[in-house]
N, CA, C, O and CB atoms as a CASP TS submission, in Angstrom:
PFRMAT TS
TARGET T0000
AUTHOR 0000-0000-0000
METHOD Language model
MODEL 1
PARENT N/A
ATOM      1  N   UNK     1     110.344  67.832  55.282  1.00  0.00           N
ATOM      2  CA  UNK     1     109.672  66.882  54.457  1.00  0.00           C
ATOM      3  C   UNK     1     110.441  65.560  54.479  1.00  0.00           C
ATOM      4  O   UNK     1     111.662  65.548  54.325  1.00  0.00           O
ATOM      5  CB  UNK     1     109.522  67.418  53.033  1.00  0.00           C
ATOM      6  N   UNK     2     109.720  64.439  54.673  1.00  0.00           N
ATOM      7  CA  UNK     2     110.324  63.156  54.721  1.00  0.00           C
ATOM      8  C   UNK     2     110.756  62.697  53.329  1.00  0.00           C
ATOM      9  O   UNK     2     110.284  63.224  52.321  1.00  0.00           O
ATOM     10  CB  UNK     2     109.380  62.174  55.339  1.00  0.00           C
ATOM     11  N   UNK     3     111.630  61.741  53.280  1.00  0.00           N
ATOM     12  CA  UNK     3     112.073  61.229  51.954  1.00  0.00           C
ATOM     13  C   UNK     3     110.914  60.560  51.293  1.00  0.00           C
ATOM     14  O   UNK     3     110.803  60.642  50.069  1.00  0.00           O
ATOM     15  CB  UNK     3     113.272  60.234  52.077  1.00  0.00           C
ATOM     16  N   UNK     4     110.057  59.914  51.998  1.00  0.00           N
ATOM     17  CA  UNK     4     108.928  59.221  51.421  1.00  0.00           C
ATOM     18  C   UNK     4     107.936  60.279  50.783  1.00  0.00           C
ATOM     19  O   UNK     4     107.410  60.063  49.691  1.00  0.00           O
ATOM     20  CB  UNK     4     108.210  58.341  52.536  1.00  0.00           C
ATOM     21  N   UNK     5     107.720  61.355  51.463  1.00  0.00           N
ATOM     22  CA  UNK     5     106.845  62.390  50.927  1.00  0.00           C
ATOM     23  C   UNK     5     107.488  63.062  49.680  1.00  0.00           C
ATOM     24  O   UNK     5     106.818  63.290  48.672  1.00  0.00           O
ATOM     25  CB  UNK     5     106.542  63.451  52.028  1.00  0.00           C
ATOM     26  N   UNK     6     108.762  63.361  49.776  1.00  0.00           N
ATOM     27  CA  UNK     6     109.489  63.912  48.541  1.00  0.00           C
ATOM     28  C   UNK     6     109.407  62.943  47.360  1.00  0.00           C
ATOM     29  O   UNK     6     109.203  63.364  46.222  1.00  0.00           O
ATOM     30  CB  UNK     6     111.023  64.189  48.863  1.00  0.00           C
ATOM     31  N   UNK     7     109.563  61.679  47.625  1.00  0.00           N
ATOM     32  CA  UNK     7     109.468  60.715  46.599  1.00  0.00           C
ATOM     33  C   UNK     7     108.078  60.600  45.932  1.00  0.00           C
ATOM     34  O   UNK     7     107.934  60.425  44.722  1.00  0.00           O
ATOM     35  CB  UNK     7     109.859  59.436  47.152  1.00  0.00           C
ATOM     36  N   UNK     8     107.058  60.715  46.829  1.00  0.00           N
ATOM     37  CA  UNK     8     105.708  60.651  46.319  1.00  0.00           C
ATOM     38  C   UNK     8     105.411  61.930  45.492  1.00  0.00           C
ATOM     39  O   UNK     8     104.726  61.868  44.471  1.00  0.00           O
ATOM     40  CB  UNK     8     104.690  60.485  47.494  1.00  0.00           C
ATOM     41  N   UNK     9     105.912  63.033  45.930  1.00  0.00           N
ATOM     42  CA  UNK     9     105.696  64.285  45.175  1.00  0.00           C
ATOM     43  C   UNK     9     106.378  64.207  43.833  1.00  0.00           C
ATOM     44  O   UNK     9     105.806  64.666  42.845  1.00  0.00           O
ATOM     45  CB  UNK     9     106.218  65.508  45.959  1.00  0.00           C
ATOM     46  N   UNK    10     107.578  63.647  43.742  1.00  0.00           N
ATOM     47  CA  UNK    10     108.318  63.568  42.500  1.00  0.00           C
ATOM     48  C   UNK    10     107.575  62.602  41.582  1.00  0.00           C
ATOM     49  O   UNK    10     107.480  62.869  40.384  1.00  0.00           O
ATOM     50  CB  UNK    10     109.796  63.111  42.742  1.00  0.00           C
ATOM     51  N   UNK    11     107.053  61.511  42.084  1.00  0.00           N
ATOM     52  CA  UNK    11     106.274  60.599  41.290  1.00  0.00           C
ATOM     53  C   UNK    11     105.003  61.233  40.738  1.00  0.00           C
ATOM     54  O   UNK    11     104.638  61.032  39.579  1.00  0.00           O
ATOM     55  CB  UNK    11     105.932  59.400  42.100  1.00  0.00           C
ATOM     56  N   UNK    12     104.371  61.964  41.554  1.00  0.00           N
ATOM     57  CA  UNK    12     103.107  62.699  41.132  1.00  0.00           C
ATOM     58  C   UNK    12     103.483  63.735  40.067  1.00  0.00           C
ATOM     59  O   UNK    12     102.768  63.848  39.071  1.00  0.00           O
ATOM     60  CB  UNK    12     102.387  63.433  42.393  1.00  0.00           C
ATOM     61  N   UNK    13     104.554  64.484  40.228  1.00  0.00           N
ATOM     62  CA  UNK    13     104.930  65.386  39.211  1.00  0.00           C
ATOM     63  C   UNK    13     105.280  64.733  37.909  1.00  0.00           C
ATOM     64  O   UNK    13     104.999  65.287  36.846  1.00  0.00           O
ATOM     65  CB  UNK    13     106.027  66.174  39.663  1.00  0.00           C
ATOM     66  N   UNK    14     105.894  63.550  37.959  1.00  0.00           N
ATOM     67  CA  UNK    14     106.235  62.809  36.708  1.00  0.00           C
ATOM     68  C   UNK    14     104.953  62.326  36.000  1.00  0.00           C
ATOM     69  O   UNK    14     104.863  62.378  34.774  1.00  0.00           O
ATOM     70  CB  UNK    14     107.168  61.575  37.029  1.00  0.00           C
ATOM     71  N   UNK    15     104.004  61.875  36.750  1.00  0.00           N
ATOM     72  CA  UNK    15     102.716  61.472  36.191  1.00  0.00           C
ATOM     73  C   UNK    15     102.027  62.679  35.513  1.00  0.00           C
ATOM     74  O   UNK    15     101.520  62.592  34.395  1.00  0.00           O
ATOM     75  CB  UNK    15     101.805  60.875  37.308  1.00  0.00           C
ATOM     76  N   UNK    16     102.037  63.749  36.212  1.00  0.00           N
ATOM     77  CA  UNK    16     101.392  64.981  35.730  1.00  0.00           C
ATOM     78  C   UNK    16     102.079  65.405  34.430  1.00  0.00           C
ATOM     79  O   UNK    16     101.414  65.676  33.430  1.00  0.00           O
ATOM     80  CB  UNK    16     101.468  66.135  36.812  1.00  0.00           C
ATOM     81  N   UNK    17     103.397  65.461  34.449  1.00  0.00           N
ATOM     82  CA  UNK    17     104.183  65.875  33.263  1.00  0.00           C
ATOM     83  C   UNK    17     103.910  64.951  32.078  1.00  0.00           C
ATOM     84  O   UNK    17     103.826  65.437  30.950  1.00  0.00           O
ATOM     85  CB  UNK    17     105.701  65.879  33.586  1.00  0.00           C
ATOM     86  N   UNK    18     103.766  63.626  32.287  1.00  0.00           N
ATOM     87  CA  UNK    18     103.439  62.662  31.254  1.00  0.00           C
ATOM     88  C   UNK    18     102.115  62.988  30.613  1.00  0.00           C
ATOM     89  O   UNK    18     101.973  62.984  29.391  1.00  0.00           O
ATOM     90  CB  UNK    18     103.414  61.264  31.820  1.00  0.00           C
ATOM     91  N   UNK    19     101.125  63.277  31.483  1.00  0.00           N
ATOM     92  CA  UNK    19      99.819  63.581  31.015  1.00  0.00           C
ATOM     93  C   UNK    19      99.828  64.899  30.204  1.00  0.00           C
ATOM     94  O   UNK    19      99.192  64.972  29.152  1.00  0.00           O
ATOM     95  CB  UNK    19      98.855  63.661  32.192  1.00  0.00           C
ATOM     96  N   UNK    20     100.513  65.895  30.663  1.00  0.00           N
ATOM     97  CA  UNK    20     100.636  67.112  29.866  1.00  0.00           C
ATOM     98  C   UNK    20     101.314  66.861  28.556  1.00  0.00           C
ATOM     99  O   UNK    20     100.807  67.292  27.520  1.00  0.00           O
ATOM    100  CB  UNK    20     101.384  68.160  30.620  1.00  0.00           C
ATOM    101  N   UNK    21     102.402  66.207  28.550  1.00  0.00           N
ATOM    102  CA  UNK    21     103.074  65.799  27.323  1.00  0.00           C
ATOM    103  C   UNK    21     102.207  65.139  26.311  1.00  0.00           C
ATOM    104  O   UNK    21     102.215  65.486  25.130  1.00  0.00           O
ATOM    105  CB  UNK    21     104.157  64.909  27.638  1.00  0.00           C
ATOM    106  N   UNK    22     101.434  64.155  26.794  1.00  0.00           N
ATOM    107  CA  UNK    22     100.472  63.435  26.000  1.00  0.00           C
ATOM    108  C   UNK    22      99.425  64.294  25.361  1.00  0.00           C
ATOM    109  O   UNK    22      99.106  64.180  24.178  1.00  0.00           O
ATOM    110  CB  UNK    22      99.827  62.434  26.815  1.00  0.00           C
ATOM    111  N   UNK    23      98.887  65.188  26.222  1.00  0.00           N
ATOM    112  CA  UNK    23      97.844  66.116  25.704  1.00  0.00           C
ATOM    113  C   UNK    23      98.490  67.090  24.651  1.00  0.00           C
ATOM    114  O   UNK    23      97.844  67.405  23.651  1.00  0.00           O
ATOM    115  CB  UNK    23      97.179  66.952  26.920  1.00  0.00           C
ATOM    116  N   UNK    24      99.724  67.555  24.861  1.00  0.00           N
ATOM    117  CA  UNK    24     100.325  68.404  23.896  1.00  0.00           C
ATOM    118  C   UNK    24     100.558  67.708  22.533  1.00  0.00           C
ATOM    119  O   UNK    24     100.473  68.345  21.483  1.00  0.00           O
ATOM    120  CB  UNK    24     101.607  68.916  24.443  1.00  0.00           C
ATOM    121  N   UNK    25     100.851  66.401  22.568  1.00  0.00           N
ATOM    122  CA  UNK    25     100.977  65.646  21.344  1.00  0.00           C
ATOM    123  C   UNK    25      99.687  65.617  20.600  1.00  0.00           C
ATOM    124  O   UNK    25      99.637  65.828  19.388  1.00  0.00           O
ATOM    125  CB  UNK    25     101.440  64.258  21.620  1.00  0.00           C
ATOM    126  N   UNK    26      98.617  65.346  21.353  1.00  0.00           N
ATOM    127  CA  UNK    26      97.249  65.294  20.742  1.00  0.00           C
ATOM    128  C   UNK    26      96.872  66.591  20.138  1.00  0.00           C
ATOM    129  O   UNK    26      96.310  66.625  19.044  1.00  0.00           O
ATOM    130  CB  UNK    26      96.195  64.910  21.766  1.00  0.00           C
ATOM    131  N   UNK    27      97.184  67.755  20.869  1.00  0.00           N
ATOM    132  CA  UNK    27      96.872  69.075  20.368  1.00  0.00           C
ATOM    133  C   UNK    27      97.698  69.338  19.141  1.00  0.00           C
ATOM    134  O   UNK    27      97.152  69.828  18.153  1.00  0.00           O
ATOM    135  CB  UNK    27      97.116  70.146  21.430  1.00  0.00           C
ATOM    136  N   UNK    28      98.982  69.045  19.137  1.00  0.00           N
ATOM    137  CA  UNK    28      99.787  69.345  17.940  1.00  0.00           C
ATOM    138  C   UNK    28      99.331  68.566  16.719  1.00  0.00           C
ATOM    139  O   UNK    28      99.348  69.096  15.608  1.00  0.00           O
ATOM    140  CB  UNK    28     101.247  69.047  18.207  1.00  0.00           C
ATOM    141  N   UNK    29      98.918  67.300  16.907  1.00  0.00           N
ATOM    142  CA  UNK    29      98.386  66.496  15.828  1.00  0.00           C
ATOM    143  C   UNK    29      97.098  67.144  15.300  1.00  0.00           C
ATOM    144  O   UNK    29      96.898  67.251  14.090  1.00  0.00           O
ATOM    145  CB  UNK    29      98.126  65.043  16.305  1.00  0.00           C
ATOM    146  N   UNK    30      96.259  67.558  16.193  1.00  0.00           N
ATOM    147  CA  UNK    30      94.946  68.208  15.806  1.00  0.00           C
ATOM    148  C   UNK    30      95.154  69.540  15.125  1.00  0.00           C
ATOM    149  O   UNK    30      94.379  69.917  14.247  1.00  0.00           O
ATOM    150  CB  UNK    30      94.046  68.424  17.053  1.00  0.00           C
ATOM    151  N   UNK    31      96.181  70.250  15.515  1.00  0.00           N
ATOM    152  CA  UNK    31      96.474  71.584  14.882  1.00  0.00           C
ATOM    153  C   UNK    31      97.138  71.449  13.514  1.00  0.00           C
ATOM    154  O   UNK    31      97.175  72.424  12.763  1.00  0.00           O
ATOM    155  CB  UNK    31      97.395  72.427  15.801  1.00  0.00           C
ATOM    156  N   UNK    32      97.651  70.297  13.172  1.00  0.00           N
ATOM    157  CA  UNK    32      98.429  70.137  11.964  1.00  0.00           C
ATOM    158  C   UNK    32      97.708  70.550  10.681  1.00  0.00           C
ATOM    159  O   UNK    32      98.310  71.030   9.721  1.00  0.00           O
ATOM    160  CB  UNK    32      98.851  68.733  11.852  1.00  0.00           C
ATOM    161  N   UNK    33      96.455  70.351  10.709  1.00  0.00           N
ATOM    162  CA  UNK    33      95.581  70.710   9.450  1.00  0.00           C
ATOM    163  C   UNK    33      94.661  71.844   9.739  1.00  0.00           C
ATOM    164  O   UNK    33      93.712  72.034   8.977  1.00  0.00           O
ATOM    165  CB  UNK    33      94.690  69.478   8.965  1.00  0.00           C
ATOM    166  N   UNK    34      94.857  72.629  10.787  1.00  0.00           N
ATOM    167  CA  UNK    34      93.901  73.690  11.105  1.00  0.00           C
ATOM    168  C   UNK    34      94.494  75.039  10.679  1.00  0.00           C
ATOM    169  O   UNK    34      95.703  75.203  10.513  1.00  0.00           O
ATOM    170  CB  UNK    34      93.550  73.690  12.635  1.00  0.00           C
ATOM    171  N   UNK    35      93.583  75.979  10.515  1.00  0.00           N
ATOM    172  CA  UNK    35      93.935  77.375  10.294  1.00  0.00           C
ATOM    173  C   UNK    35      94.317  77.956  11.700  1.00  0.00           C
ATOM    174  O   UNK    35      93.436  78.217  12.518  1.00  0.00           O
ATOM    175  CB  UNK    35      92.710  78.190   9.599  1.00  0.00           C
ATOM    176  N   UNK    36      95.526  78.136  11.941  1.00  0.00           N
ATOM    177  CA  UNK    36      96.000  78.513  13.240  1.00  0.00           C
ATOM    178  C   UNK    36      95.452  79.957  13.691  1.00  0.00           C
ATOM    179  O   UNK    36      95.158  80.206  14.860  1.00  0.00           O
ATOM    180  CB  UNK    36      97.560  78.486  13.215  1.00  0.00           C
ATOM    181  N   UNK    37      95.353  80.821  12.704  1.00  0.00           N
ATOM    182  CA  UNK    37      94.828  82.173  12.974  1.00  0.00           C
ATOM    183  C   UNK    37      93.386  82.057  13.456  1.00  0.00           C
ATOM    184  O   UNK    37      92.985  82.807  14.346  1.00  0.00           O
ATOM    185  CB  UNK    37      94.911  83.083  11.695  1.00  0.00           C
ATOM    186  N   UNK    38      92.576  81.124  12.886  1.00  0.00           N
ATOM    187  CA  UNK    38      91.238  80.978  13.267  1.00  0.00           C
ATOM    188  C   UNK    38      91.131  80.297  14.634  1.00  0.00           C
ATOM    189  O   UNK    38      90.251  80.636  15.426  1.00  0.00           O
ATOM    190  CB  UNK    38      90.501  80.222  12.222  1.00  0.00           C
ATOM    191  N   UNK    39      92.037  79.322  14.921  1.00  0.00           N
ATOM    192  CA  UNK    39      92.059  78.671  16.225  1.00  0.00           C
ATOM    193  C   UNK    39      92.354  79.773  17.292  1.00  0.00           C
ATOM    194  O   UNK    39      91.699  79.870  18.330  1.00  0.00           O
ATOM    195  CB  UNK    39      93.154  77.496  16.263  1.00  0.00           C
ATOM    196  N   UNK    40      93.367  80.579  16.964  1.00  0.00           N
ATOM    197  CA  UNK    40      93.768  81.629  17.939  1.00  0.00           C
ATOM    198  C   UNK    40      92.611  82.597  18.240  1.00  0.00           C
ATOM    199  O   UNK    40      92.342  82.942  19.391  1.00  0.00           O
ATOM    200  CB  UNK    40      94.988  82.431  17.396  1.00  0.00           C
ATOM    201  N   UNK    41      91.944  83.015  17.165  1.00  0.00           N
ATOM    202  CA  UNK    41      90.822  83.934  17.283  1.00  0.00           C
ATOM    203  C   UNK    41      89.720  83.337  18.064  1.00  0.00           C
ATOM    204  O   UNK    41      89.140  84.005  18.920  1.00  0.00           O
ATOM    205  CB  UNK    41      90.320  84.345  15.947  1.00  0.00           C
ATOM    206  N   UNK    42      89.399  82.100  17.809  1.00  0.00           N
ATOM    207  CA  UNK    42      88.264  81.475  18.509  1.00  0.00           C
ATOM    208  C   UNK    42      88.569  81.156  19.948  1.00  0.00           C
ATOM    209  O   UNK    42      87.679  81.247  20.795  1.00  0.00           O
ATOM    210  CB  UNK    42      87.847  80.217  17.806  1.00  0.00           C
ATOM    211  N   UNK    43      89.800  80.782  20.260  1.00  0.00           N
ATOM    212  CA  UNK    43      90.138  80.471  21.620  1.00  0.00           C
ATOM    213  C   UNK    43      90.499  81.716  22.485  1.00  0.00           C
ATOM    214  O   UNK    43      90.503  81.641  23.714  1.00  0.00           O
ATOM    215  CB  UNK    43      91.279  79.507  21.615  1.00  0.00           C
ATOM    216  N   UNK    44      90.798  82.849  21.824  1.00  0.00           N
ATOM    217  CA  UNK    44      91.210  84.038  22.503  1.00  0.00           C
ATOM    218  C   UNK    44      92.726  83.999  22.848  1.00  0.00           C
ATOM    219  O   UNK    44      93.212  84.808  23.639  1.00  0.00           O
ATOM    220  CB  UNK    44      90.370  84.217  23.764  1.00  0.00           C
ATOM    221  N   UNK    45      93.451  83.044  22.236  1.00  0.00           N
ATOM    222  CA  UNK    45      94.851  82.984  22.490  1.00  0.00           C
ATOM    223  C   UNK    45      95.568  83.776  21.400  1.00  0.00           C
ATOM    224  O   UNK    45      95.014  83.976  20.319  1.00  0.00           O
ATOM    225  CB  UNK    45      95.338  81.526  22.553  1.00  0.00           C
ATOM    226  N   UNK    46      96.807  84.232  21.672  1.00  0.00           N
ATOM    227  CA  UNK    46      97.600  84.944  20.685  1.00  0.00           C
ATOM    228  C   UNK    46      97.997  83.982  19.505  1.00  0.00           C
ATOM    229  O   UNK    46      98.311  82.815  19.742  1.00  0.00           O
ATOM    230  CB  UNK    46      98.877  85.551  21.371  1.00  0.00           C
ATOM    231  N   UNK    47      97.979  84.457  18.326  1.00  0.00           N
ATOM    232  CA  UNK    47      98.314  83.541  17.243  1.00  0.00           C
ATOM    233  C   UNK    47      99.763  82.894  17.423  1.00  0.00           C
ATOM    234  O   UNK    47     100.014  81.714  17.181  1.00  0.00           O
ATOM    235  CB  UNK    47      98.226  84.320  15.883  1.00  0.00           C
ATOM    236  N   UNK    48     100.633  83.793  17.859  1.00  0.00           N
ATOM    237  CA  UNK    48     102.001  83.206  18.121  1.00  0.00           C
ATOM    238  C   UNK    48     102.076  82.046  19.086  1.00  0.00           C
ATOM    239  O   UNK    48     102.868  81.115  18.941  1.00  0.00           O
ATOM    240  CB  UNK    48     102.891  84.259  18.647  1.00  0.00           C
ATOM    241  N   UNK    49     101.180  82.153  20.116  1.00  0.00           N
ATOM    242  CA  UNK    49     101.140  81.106  21.105  1.00  0.00           C
ATOM    243  C   UNK    49     100.682  79.807  20.432  1.00  0.00           C
ATOM    244  O   UNK    49     101.295  78.752  20.598  1.00  0.00           O
ATOM    245  CB  UNK    49     100.204  81.494  22.279  1.00  0.00           C
ATOM    246  N   UNK    50      99.574  79.917  19.659  1.00  0.00           N
ATOM    247  CA  UNK    50      99.048  78.675  18.947  1.00  0.00           C
ATOM    248  C   UNK    50     100.074  78.190  18.006  1.00  0.00           C
ATOM    249  O   UNK    50     100.317  76.984  17.971  1.00  0.00           O
ATOM    250  CB  UNK    50      97.714  78.945  18.160  1.00  0.00           C
ATOM    251  N   UNK    51     100.727  79.053  17.207  1.00  0.00           N
ATOM    252  CA  UNK    51     101.756  78.642  16.259  1.00  0.00           C
ATOM    253  C   UNK    51     102.923  77.976  16.970  1.00  0.00           C
ATOM    254  O   UNK    51     103.424  76.964  16.480  1.00  0.00           O
ATOM    255  CB  UNK    51     102.247  79.840  15.455  1.00  0.00           C
ATOM    256  N   UNK    52     103.352  78.468  18.040  1.00  0.00           N
ATOM    257  CA  UNK    52     104.473  77.928  18.783  1.00  0.00           C
ATOM    258  C   UNK    52     104.147  76.476  19.378  1.00  0.00           C
ATOM    259  O   UNK    52     104.977  75.568  19.379  1.00  0.00           O
ATOM    260  CB  UNK    52     104.845  78.937  19.933  1.00  0.00           C
ATOM    261  N   UNK    53     102.965  76.370  19.836  1.00  0.00           N
ATOM    262  CA  UNK    53     102.530  75.006  20.299  1.00  0.00           C
ATOM    263  C   UNK    53     102.464  74.036  19.131  1.00  0.00           C
ATOM    264  O   UNK    53     102.894  72.888  19.242  1.00  0.00           O
ATOM    265  CB  UNK    53     101.130  75.070  21.000  1.00  0.00           C
ATOM    266  N   UNK    54     101.937  74.490  18.041  1.00  0.00           N
ATOM    267  CA  UNK    54     101.750  73.623  16.814  1.00  0.00           C
ATOM    268  C   UNK    54     103.097  73.208  16.284  1.00  0.00           C
ATOM    269  O   UNK    54     103.270  72.095  15.788  1.00  0.00           O
ATOM    270  CB  UNK    54     100.943  74.377  15.677  1.00  0.00           C
ATOM    271  N   UNK    55     104.056  74.115  16.391  1.00  0.00           N
ATOM    272  CA  UNK    55     105.431  73.766  15.855  1.00  0.00           C
ATOM    273  C   UNK    55     106.375  73.297  16.902  1.00  0.00           C
ATOM    274  O   UNK    55     107.563  73.132  16.621  1.00  0.00           O
ATOM    275  CB  UNK    55     106.060  74.954  15.168  1.00  0.00           C
ATOM    276  N   UNK    56     105.904  73.069  18.112  1.00  0.00           N
ATOM    277  CA  UNK    56     106.713  72.564  19.221  1.00  0.00           C
ATOM    278  C   UNK    56     107.883  73.450  19.504  1.00  0.00           C
ATOM    279  O   UNK    56     109.001  72.978  19.712  1.00  0.00           O
ATOM    280  CB  UNK    56     107.195  71.176  18.936  1.00  0.00           C
ATOM    281  N   UNK    57     107.630  74.743  19.512  1.00  0.00           N
ATOM    282  CA  UNK    57     108.656  75.773  19.848  1.00  0.00           C
ATOM    283  C   UNK    57     108.282  76.422  21.201  1.00  0.00           C
ATOM    284  O   UNK    57     107.128  76.392  21.629  1.00  0.00           O
ATOM    285  CB  UNK    57     108.755  76.890  18.696  1.00  0.00           C
ATOM    286  N   UNK    58     109.263  76.984  21.829  1.00  0.00           N
ATOM    287  CA  UNK    58     108.955  77.689  23.031  1.00  0.00           C
ATOM    288  C   UNK    58     108.890  76.752  24.223  1.00  0.00           C
ATOM    289  O   UNK    58     109.195  75.563  24.122  1.00  0.00           O
ATOM    290  CB  UNK    58     107.668  78.428  22.874  1.00  0.00           C
ATOM    291  N   UNK    59     108.496  77.301  25.328  1.00  0.00           N
ATOM    292  CA  UNK    59     108.431  76.449  26.588  1.00  0.00           C
ATOM    293  C   UNK    59     107.075  75.742  26.692  1.00  0.00           C
ATOM    294  O   UNK    59     106.295  75.711  25.740  1.00  0.00           O
ATOM    295  CB  UNK    59     108.660  77.338  27.894  1.00  0.00           C
ATOM    296  N   UNK    60     106.833  75.206  27.814  1.00  0.00           N
ATOM    297  CA  UNK    60     105.597  74.477  28.126  1.00  0.00           C
ATOM    298  C   UNK    60     104.500  75.517  28.279  1.00  0.00           C
ATOM    299  O   UNK    60     104.656  76.465  29.048  1.00  0.00           O
ATOM    300  CB  UNK    60     105.742  73.590  29.435  1.00  0.00           C
ATOM    301  N   UNK    61     103.403  75.360  27.567  1.00  0.00           N
ATOM    302  CA  UNK    61     102.304  76.268  27.743  1.00  0.00           C
ATOM    303  C   UNK    61     101.615  76.088  29.096  1.00  0.00           C
ATOM    304  O   UNK    61     101.692  75.038  29.734  1.00  0.00           O
ATOM    305  CB  UNK    61     101.318  76.086  26.631  1.00  0.00           C
ATOM    306  N   UNK    62     100.940  77.159  29.497  1.00  0.00           N
ATOM    307  CA  UNK    62     100.218  77.069  30.839  1.00  0.00           C
ATOM    308  C   UNK    62      99.078  76.020  30.698  1.00  0.00           C
ATOM    309  O   UNK    62      98.655  75.665  29.598  1.00  0.00           O
ATOM    310  CB  UNK    62      99.597  78.537  31.295  1.00  0.00           C
ATOM    311  N   UNK    63      98.625  75.566  31.836  1.00  0.00           N
ATOM    312  CA  UNK    63      97.491  74.666  31.882  1.00  0.00           C
ATOM    313  C   UNK    63      96.263  75.291  31.295  1.00  0.00           C
ATOM    314  O   UNK    63      95.464  74.601  30.662  1.00  0.00           O
ATOM    315  CB  UNK    63      97.219  74.238  33.283  1.00  0.00           C
ATOM    316  N   UNK    64      96.088  76.574  31.483  1.00  0.00           N
ATOM    317  CA  UNK    64      94.946  77.336  30.945  1.00  0.00           C
ATOM    318  C   UNK    64      94.981  77.370  29.392  1.00  0.00           C
ATOM    319  O   UNK    64      93.948  77.269  28.730  1.00  0.00           O
ATOM    320  CB  UNK    64      94.955  78.794  31.518  1.00  0.00           C
ATOM    321  N   UNK    65      96.168  77.512  28.857  1.00  0.00           N
ATOM    322  CA  UNK    65      96.258  77.467  27.426  1.00  0.00           C
ATOM    323  C   UNK    65      95.932  76.026  26.871  1.00  0.00           C
ATOM    324  O   UNK    65      95.193  75.853  25.901  1.00  0.00           O
ATOM    325  CB  UNK    65      97.673  77.920  26.997  1.00  0.00           C
ATOM    326  N   UNK    66      96.529  75.035  27.549  1.00  0.00           N
ATOM    327  CA  UNK    66      96.181  73.648  27.118  1.00  0.00           C
ATOM    328  C   UNK    66      94.745  73.399  27.227  1.00  0.00           C
ATOM    329  O   UNK    66      94.181  72.804  26.308  1.00  0.00           O
ATOM    330  CB  UNK    66      96.910  72.613  27.925  1.00  0.00           C
ATOM    331  N   UNK    67      94.093  73.794  28.255  1.00  0.00           N
ATOM    332  CA  UNK    67      92.643  73.566  28.447  1.00  0.00           C
ATOM    333  C   UNK    67      91.863  74.225  27.334  1.00  0.00           C
ATOM    334  O   UNK    67      90.979  73.596  26.752  1.00  0.00           O
ATOM    335  CB  UNK    67      92.167  74.107  29.817  1.00  0.00           C
ATOM    336  N   UNK    68      92.165  75.485  27.017  1.00  0.00           N
ATOM    337  CA  UNK    68      91.456  76.211  25.954  1.00  0.00           C
ATOM    338  C   UNK    68      91.557  75.525  24.630  1.00  0.00           C
ATOM    339  O   UNK    68      90.576  75.429  23.892  1.00  0.00           O
ATOM    340  CB  UNK    68      91.984  77.603  25.825  1.00  0.00           C
ATOM    341  N   UNK    69      92.783  75.025  24.308  1.00  0.00           N
ATOM    342  CA  UNK    69      92.985  74.354  23.036  1.00  0.00           C
ATOM    343  C   UNK    69      92.278  73.035  23.005  1.00  0.00           C
ATOM    344  O   UNK    69      91.649  72.692  22.004  1.00  0.00           O
ATOM    345  CB  UNK    69      94.448  74.158  22.761  1.00  0.00           C
ATOM    346  N   UNK    70      92.366  72.268  24.098  1.00  0.00           N
ATOM    347  CA  UNK    70      91.696  70.974  24.200  1.00  0.00           C
ATOM    348  C   UNK    70      90.218  71.099  24.067  1.00  0.00           C
ATOM    349  O   UNK    70      89.599  70.309  23.354  1.00  0.00           O
ATOM    350  CB  UNK    70      92.021  70.312  25.493  1.00  0.00           C
ATOM    351  N   UNK    71      89.617  72.068  24.728  1.00  0.00           N
ATOM    352  CA  UNK    71      88.167  72.289  24.685  1.00  0.00           C
ATOM    353  C   UNK    71      87.828  72.630  23.190  1.00  0.00           C
ATOM    354  O   UNK    71      86.880  72.061  22.648  1.00  0.00           O
ATOM    355  CB  UNK    71      87.711  73.486  25.714  1.00  0.00           C
ATOM    356  N   UNK    72      88.534  73.483  22.567  1.00  0.00           N
ATOM    357  CA  UNK    72      88.237  73.863  21.139  1.00  0.00           C
ATOM    358  C   UNK    72      88.441  72.696  20.280  1.00  0.00           C
ATOM    359  O   UNK    72      87.567  72.433  19.455  1.00  0.00           O
ATOM    360  CB  UNK    72      89.120  75.027  20.636  1.00  0.00           C
ATOM    361  N   UNK    73      89.534  71.929  20.374  1.00  0.00           N
ATOM    362  CA  UNK    73      89.725  70.878  19.416  1.00  0.00           C
ATOM    363  C   UNK    73      89.019  69.635  19.595  1.00  0.00           C
ATOM    364  O   UNK    73      88.692  68.948  18.628  1.00  0.00           O
ATOM    365  CB  UNK    73      91.017  70.578  19.347  1.00  0.00           C
ATOM    366  N   UNK    74      88.745  69.284  20.899  1.00  0.00           N
ATOM    367  CA  UNK    74      88.179  67.972  21.171  1.00  0.00           C
ATOM    368  C   UNK    74      86.786  67.937  21.752  1.00  0.00           C
ATOM    369  O   UNK    74      86.256  66.852  21.992  1.00  0.00           O
ATOM    370  CB  UNK    74      89.050  67.274  22.065  1.00  0.00           C
ATOM    371  N   UNK    75      86.147  69.131  21.998  1.00  0.00           N
ATOM    372  CA  UNK    75      84.776  69.094  22.520  1.00  0.00           C
ATOM    373  C   UNK    75      83.862  68.568  21.440  1.00  0.00           C
ATOM    374  O   UNK    75      84.200  68.568  20.256  1.00  0.00           O
ATOM    375  CB  UNK    75      84.309  70.498  23.002  1.00  0.00           C
ATOM    376  N   UNK    76      82.681  68.115  21.874  1.00  0.00           N
ATOM    377  CA  UNK    76      81.712  67.566  20.942  1.00  0.00           C
ATOM    378  C   UNK    76      81.194  68.640  19.992  1.00  0.00           C
ATOM    379  O   UNK    76      80.707  68.328  18.905  1.00  0.00           O
ATOM    380  CB  UNK    76      80.555  66.930  21.699  1.00  0.00           C
ATOM    381  N   UNK    77      81.301  69.934  20.411  1.00  0.00           N
ATOM    382  CA  UNK    77      80.696  70.995  19.611  1.00  0.00           C
ATOM    383  C   UNK    77      81.726  71.667  18.712  1.00  0.00           C
ATOM    384  O   UNK    77      81.425  72.688  18.094  1.00  0.00           O
ATOM    385  CB  UNK    77      80.038  72.030  20.516  1.00  0.00           C
ATOM    386  N   UNK    78      82.960  71.104  18.626  1.00  0.00           N
ATOM    387  CA  UNK    78      84.050  71.737  17.862  1.00  0.00           C
ATOM    388  C   UNK    78      83.786  71.438  16.444  1.00  0.00           C
ATOM    389  O   UNK    78      84.551  71.852  15.573  1.00  0.00           O
ATOM    390  CB  UNK    78      85.467  71.239  18.286  1.00  0.00           C
TER
END
């Protein structure tokens, strides 16, 4: 892999990570006044997963988990 390609990949990864971090901030803010057990039940996620995200504990959640929470919290039908 050329240095140019490696640099482009690193830049793309940084942009993606920034987007994920931003979405997690939005999710945490939205979860701050929610019943986390209800969110977990409705999204099909484990309650500990939702609680860990809300409290900014644990590692980075999967993109699937982020998508489920975003759809639940920010969709027009939520």
